C-alpha positions in Angstrom: -36.3 -13.5 -18.5 -33.6 -11.0 -19.0 -33.6 -7.8 -17.0 -34.0 -4.8 -19.3 -34.6 -1.8 -17.0 -31.1 -0.5 -16.5 -32.1 3.2 -16.9 -34.6 2.7 -14.1 -32.0 0.9 -12.0 -29.6 3.9 -12.4 -32.4 6.2 -11.1 -33.0 3.8 -8.2 -29.3 4.1 -7.2 -29.6 7.8 -7.0 -32.8 7.7 -5.0 -31.3 5.1 -2.6 -28.2 7.3 -2.1 -30.2 10.4 -1.3 -33.1 8.7 0.5 -35.3 11.2 -1.3 -37.2 11.4 -4.6 -36.8 15.2 -4.6 -33.1 15.2 -4.1 -32.7 12.5 -6.8 -34.8 14.4 -9.2 -32.6 17.5 -8.7 -29.4 15.6 -9.4 -30.8 13.9 -12.5 -32.5 17.0 -13.8 -35.9 15.3 -13.8 -39.2 16.1 -12.1 -40.1 14.3 -8.9 -43.0 12.7 -10.7 -40.7 11.3 -13.4 -38.5 9.8 -10.8 -41.4 8.3 -9.0 -42.8 6.9 -12.3 -39.4 5.2 -13.0 -39.2 3.6 -9.6 -42.8 2.3 -9.8 -42.0 0.8 -13.2 -38.8 -0.8 -11.8 -40.8 -2.3 -8.8 -43.4 -3.7 -11.2 -40.7 -5.3 -13.3 -38.9 -6.8 -10.3 -42.0 -7.9 -8.5 -41.1 -6.5 -5.1 -41.1 -3.1 -3.3 -37.9 -1.2 -3.1 -38.9 1.7 -0.8 -41.1 2.4 2.1 -42.6 5.8 1.6 -42.2 8.0 4.7 -43.5 11.5 5.5 -40.0 12.8 4.9 -38.1 10.8 2.2 -38.1 7.1 1.7 -36.5 4.1 3.3 -35.1 1.0 1.5 -36.8 -2.3 2.1 -34.6 -5.3 2.9 -34.7 -6.3 -0.7 -34.1 -2.8 -1.9 -31.1 -2.5 0.4 -29.7 -5.8 -1.1 -30.3 -4.6 -4.6 -28.7 -1.2 -4.0 -25.5 -2.7 -2.6 -25.3 -5.1 -5.6 -26.1 -2.6 -8.3 -23.9 0.2 -6.8 -20.9 -2.1 -6.8 -21.6 -3.2 -10.4 -22.0 0.4 -11.6 -18.8 1.5 -9.9 -16.9 -1.5 -11.4 -18.2 -0.6 -14.9 -17.2 3.1 -14.4 -13.7 2.1 -13.3 -13.3 -0.2 -16.3 -14.5 2.5 -18.7 -12.0 4.9 -17.3 -9.2 2.3 -17.6 -10.1 1.6 -21.2 -10.4 5.3 -22.0 -6.8 5.9 -20.7 -5.3 2.5 -21.6 -3.0 3.8 -24.3 -1.8 6.9 -22.6 -1.6 5.7 -19.0 1.7 5.2 -17.2 1.9 2.9 -14.2 3.3 4.9 -11.3 5.1 2.9 -8.6 6.1 4.5 -5.4 9.1 3.3 -3.4 12.3 4.4 -1.8 15.4 4.9 -3.9 17.0 2.5 -1.4 14.6 -0.3 -2.5 14.7 0.7 -6.2 18.4 0.6 -6.5 19.2 -2.3 -4.3 16.4 -4.8 -5.2 14.2 -3.7 -8.1 16.7 -2.3 -10.6 18.7 -5.5 -11.1 15.4 -7.3 -11.8 13.4 -4.7 -13.8 14.7 -5.6 -17.2 13.0 -8.9 -17.0 9.6 -7.2 -16.8 10.3 -4.6 -19.5 11.3 -7.3 -21.9 8.2 -9.4 -21.3 5.8 -6.3 -21.2 7.2 -3.8 -23.7 3.8 -2.0 -24.0 3.7 -1.1 -20.2 5.1 2.3 -19.4 6.5 2.5 -15.8 7.3 5.5 -13.7 9.2 4.9 -10.5 8.4 7.6 -8.1 10.8 8.1 -5.1 8.9 8.2 -1.8 10.0 8.6 1.8 6.9 8.7 3.8 3.5 6.9 3.9 0.8 8.8 2.0 -2.6 8.4 0.4 -1.7 6.6 -2.8 -4.8 7.6 -4.7 -4.4 11.3 -3.9 -0.8 11.2 -5.0 -1.6 9.4 -8.3 0.4 6.3 -7.3 -0.9 3.0 -8.5 1.3 0.7 -6.5 3.7 1.3 -3.6 6.4 -0.7 -1.8 6.2 -0.4 2.0 8.5 -1.8 4.6 7.3 -3.0 8.0 4.9 -5.5 9.5 2.3 -5.0 6.8 -0.4 -3.9 9.3 -1.5 -0.8 7.4 -5.3 -0.4 7.0 -5.5 2.5 4.5 -4.8 0.3 1.4 -4.8 -3.3 0.3 -1.6 -5.1 1.3 0.1 -8.2 -0.1 3.5 -9.5 1.2 6.3 -9.1 -1.3 9.1 -10.9 0.6 10.2 -11.1 4.2 13.3 -9.1 5.1 14.0 -9.1 8.9 15.3 -6.0 10.4 18.5 -6.0 12.6 20.6 -3.4 14.3 23.7 -2.1 12.4 26.4 0.3 13.3 29.9 1.4 12.3 32.7 -0.9 13.6 33.3 1.4 16.5 29.7 0.7 17.7 30.5 -3.1 17.8 33.6 -2.3 19.8 31.6 -0.3 22.3 29.2 -3.3 22.7 32.1 -5.6 23.4 33.4 -3.2 26.1 30.2 -2.5 28.0 27.6 -5.0 26.8 24.5 -4.6 24.6 22.2 -2.9 27.2 24.6 -0.2 28.3 25.9 0.4 24.7 22.3 0.9 23.3 21.4 3.1 26.2 24.0 5.6 24.9 23.6 5.1 21.2 21.8 7.6 19.0 19.0 5.7 17.3 18.5 6.7 13.7 14.9 6.3 12.4 12.9 7.1 9.3 10.1 9.1 10.9 9.0 10.3 14.3 6.1 7.8 14.7 8.1 4.7 13.7 7.7 1.8 16.1 10.6 -0.3 14.7 13.2 0.6 17.4 10.7 0.0 20.2 9.8 -3.4 18.6 13.5 -4.3 18.4 14.1 -3.4 22.0 11.1 -5.5 23.1 12.4 -8.5 21.3 15.9 -7.9 22.7 14.6 -7.6 26.2 16.1 -4.2 26.6 14.7 -1.0 28.1 13.5 1.4 25.4 14.4 5.0 26.2 12.1 6.5 23.6 13.0 9.3 21.3 15.1 11.4 23.6 18.3 10.5 21.9 17.2 9.8 18.3 17.8 11.3 14.9 15.2 11.2 12.1 16.7 10.5 8.7 13.9 9.8 6.3 16.0 8.8 3.2 17.2 5.3 3.8 20.3 5.7 1.6 21.3 8.8 3.6 20.6 6.7 6.8 23.0 4.0 5.6 25.7 6.6 5.1 25.0 8.3 8.4 25.6 5.0 10.2 28.8 4.4 8.3 29.9 7.9 9.4 29.3 7.1 13.0 26.3 9.4 13.5 24.3 6.6 15.2 22.9 3.1 14.8 20.0 2.0 12.6 17.8 -0.9 11.8 18.6 -2.3 8.4 18.0 -5.5 6.4 19.8 -7.6 3.9 19.6 -4.9 1.3 22.8 -3.5 2.9 24.7 -6.8 2.2 27.4 -4.9 0.3 28.2 -2.6 3.2 28.2 -5.6 5.6 30.5 -7.6 3.3 33.1 -4.8 3.1 33.0 -4.0 6.8 31.6 -0.5 6.5 28.6 -1.7 8.5 28.6 -4.2 11.2 25.6 -6.2 12.5 25.5 -5.4 16.2 23.4 -8.3 17.5 21.8 -11.5 16.2 18.4 -10.2 17.4 16.1 -9.3 14.6 12.5 -8.5 13.8 11.4 -11.6 11.9 8.0 -10.2 11.0 9.3 -7.2 9.1 9.6 -7.2 5.3 8.5 -5.5 2.1 4.9 -5.3 1.0 3.0 -4.3 -2.1 0.3 -1.6 -1.3 -2.4 -0.4 -3.6 -5.7 1.5 -3.4 -9.1 -0.2 -4.2 -9.9 -0.7 -7.8 -6.4 0.0 -9.2 -5.9 -3.6 -10.4 -8.8 -3.2 -12.8 -6.1 -1.6 -15.0 -4.5 -4.5 -16.8 -1.1 -2.8 -17.0 -1.1 -2.2 -13.2 -2.3 -5.7 -12.6 0.5 -7.1 -14.8 3.2 -5.3 -12.9 1.7 -6.2 -9.5 1.6 -9.8 -10.5 5.2 -9.8 -11.8 6.4 -8.1 -8.6 4.7 -10.6 -6.3 5.9 -13.5 -8.4 9.5 -12.3 -8.2 9.3 -11.5 -4.5 7.7 -14.8 -3.5 10.2 -16.8 -5.5 12.8 -15.2 -3.3 11.4 -16.0 0.2 14.9 -16.2 1.7 15.2 -12.4 1.1 18.0 -12.9 -1.4 19.1 -9.5 -2.6 22.1 -10.1 -4.8 21.8 -9.6 -8.5 20.1 -12.4 -10.4 22.5 -15.0 -11.3 25.0 -14.2 -8.5 25.6 -16.6 -5.6 
């Protein structure tokens, strides 16, 4: 027999959320008696009790708790889908990433997506720091690190180990005094104050980490690249700086690297219900995972 009491089920969800017939009645602009009547009708249709009446409010039964969780998730899913459909034609997919990543990895590949999905409108939003994606109106974001963030869903895009880079003079200094003494005197460039990347690298290298006493925060990764070239310090980079490595403006200072670092796709709950967002996320992951060696040269180049 098909269930036909969805209006009653909606009232049930409000009562369950408040734990009170009176509070639910106020929210729904109904009388307490009307709410009670609908709950009784729903319980009769279901064949089991939903609430235990208490002197102050009501408590869900075990079956009521189960039904509430199931119906709440279903209603939220329907509401998200309605919102996506309502804004489907006008919605632009906003993707947050650093200009460093956009110019060095995404841009050479992006034409492939726009040709195959001409109806999807993209907005690439430059970002420097981690932030609440939903609050900022960002559908998807590219983050670099270990992928151990808990505020959003995370999927690996492609591994891109981090290694220490410097200007040629920094390499000369290491040859003269050794890695440990050289790094004890280097200014460490970092993207933000709470970054653990340098401490991670020192741990892998077996070097003493001197903390942030001699460090310089340069949030913009493109500016950080230039700062290293200009001799302002050393920084952790990845293969996205292959051009600077190839022409000698940057030098890799050690074979030691953070193998568990890479780029990740981050997104808030429910955002993939939008088919345009889902299409771009699927494309990004497909391109990234087909390039598991971290190749960063333009498509078609060796």
